N, C-alpha and C positions, 0 to 999 in steps of 0.2 A: 440833829444837834446832839452832841455828846450828853451823857448823863448829867454832867455838871459843867458849869461855866463859872470862871472866877473873874471878879472885877474888884478893883479897889478905888476908894475915894477918900477925899479929905473932909473931915467933919467941920461943919460950920453952923452957926446960929442963924436963924432966919426970922421971918415975921411972927411966928408962933400961931399962925392960923390953924394948923393941924391939931393943936391941943383941944380946941373947942369941938372940932369934928370928931376926934378920937374919944371924947368924953360922952358923946351921944349914946343913949341906951341902945338904939337900934344898931349902931355901928359896933358897939361892944358885943351885942348878941350875935350878929351876923359873923363877925370875926371869930368869936368863940366857937360857933358852929362849923364854920368853913376851914379855920386854921387849926382848931384843936387847942387853942390857948386864949386866955384873956389878955389882950395887949395892954401894956403900960399906956396910959392916956396921953401920949405925945409921940412924936416921931423924931428920929435922929436923921439929920440932913447930911447927905454926902454930895460933894461936888466932884464930878469926873474931870480929870485934868488932861487926858490924852485922847487922841483920835481913836486909838485902839480900844480904850475903855468905853468910849461913847459908841463905838461900833458894836461891841459885845452887847451893850444895853439895848441898842436898836434891834439887834438880832433877837434878843430875848423877847422884846415887845412884839416882834413880828411872828416868831416861831413857837413861843410857849403860850398855851391857852390861857393860863392864869386863872384867877378866881375873881369873878365879877362881884362887886358890891353895888347893889341896886337899892337906892334910897326909896323908902315909902313916901317921902316928901319930895315932889318934883322940883322944889326950890334948891335942893342940894345937888351938887354934881355927882355923877357916877364915878366909880373908881375901879381899878383892877389891882390885884395883888399877885405877886410871884413868890413862891416859897424859896427861902434862902437859909443857908447856914452861915452864921455870923462869927467870924474869927474861929471857925471850927468848934465853937463852944455852944452857941445858942441857936435854937430854932427861931426863925422869924420870917418876915415877908417884906419885900420891896413894894411900897404902895405907890401907885401911879394914878393921880387924880385926872379925871376926864375934863380938864380945863384947857380951853383954847390958849395957845401961847405958853403952855407950861414949859419951863426951861429944859432943853434936851440934855444938859449936863448935870441935872439934879436927880437924886434918888432919895426918897423918904423911906426910912427903915422902921418897922415896928417889931416889937418883941414883947415877951411877957415880963421883962424887967427893964429898968432904966439903964440903958446900955452904957451911958457915960460913967455911971457909978460902977457897974459890974465889970466893965473892961478897963476901968481906971484910965479913961481917955478924956480929952478936951478938944475944943476947937483947934484946928490946925493939925491934929493927929490923923493918921491914915488907918483905915480898917479895910478888911477884905470880906467880900460876900461870895458865897458859892451858890449859884442858882441851881435849884433842884427841879427837874422835869416832873 
């Protein structure tokens, strides 16, 4: 795989379940240690709208090792992160929950800032991620 892969998606609001997960002390600690930043306690949801984008995401999930998030509490799902550059401005990660039936066209993005504010974007806008090996 090349050093970087680009993918774009449309921002949308979802159920808000990631907010409680992202606020957990162990999640913040593990992400800070493994990603090198303290993430804003929520995710930005992106919907992939083309077969090409979904193909790139599938390839990233298959070929990039990623960073495993293993919960000390077995009642929580496991997750994996993939380092990204968001709009060429912010270091972040694409978070992939280990949940059966997780939508193939969805990417949850984490960053040290609230991306909607920093990028001045809202639901319906499109942003680009570059995956970093």
